[in-house]
N, C-alpha and C positions, 0 to 999 in steps of 0.2 A: 303537428295539429293532429297529421291521419290517426295517432293513438288516443288522440281528447274524441275523435268522430265516432273511431270505432267502439271503444269501451265507455266511453261516458257523453254520446252520441252530444256533443255539444260541437254546433254546426256556424260555420263563417256566418257574422250576423246576427248572433247570440250575443247579449251582453259579457258573458264570460269569456267567449272565446277572445274577445280583444284584450282582457286582463289577463290570462293566461299566456297570450303570446308577449305581451310587453311585461309582464308581471314575472315570468317564467323562464318561457324560451330566450326571449333577446338576453337577459341577463346570463342566463346559464352559457353561451356562446361568447357574448360578450365579453365575460371572467376567460373561458375555455382556449379563445383563442386572441387575448389581451389585446383587447380594441376596445373603441370606444364611438367605433361607425362601422356597424354593421354594412350599411350601403357599399362601402368604398373596399371591403374586405371579401378576398376572394374565398370564398368558405369552402369550395371542393379543394382549392390549392392547401390551406390551413387543415383540413379535416385528414387530406392526405400525410401531411407530414405529420400529424399527431398521433394517428394513427403508426406509422413508420416509426416515431417514437419511441411508440408504447412496446415495441420488437415484432409487427406482423411486418415480414416480408415483402419484395416487389409483388411475386407469385400470388401470395395470400390476397392481398392490396388487389389487386389484378381480379383475381376470383369474386370478393368483396361487392369489388366495384360488378363487375356481369351480371353478379344475381341481383342487383339492387335495382338494375336498370331492367332486368327480364321480370320485375316483381312489377 
């Protein structure tokens, strides 16, 4: 949602915020991680598995995680 805040100035509490969250982001994540329940899904683990499956190495994954944590 940071992208929506930065580029479109859509803030939590805006009516569009919840629509984007439910209709876009949650649907995309559910499809990507093949789950109907994001609350019970370990998104970090699923993202790591996905990134490794498309060719990232363990080292590249760690470098990416380090950059994201530092951001």
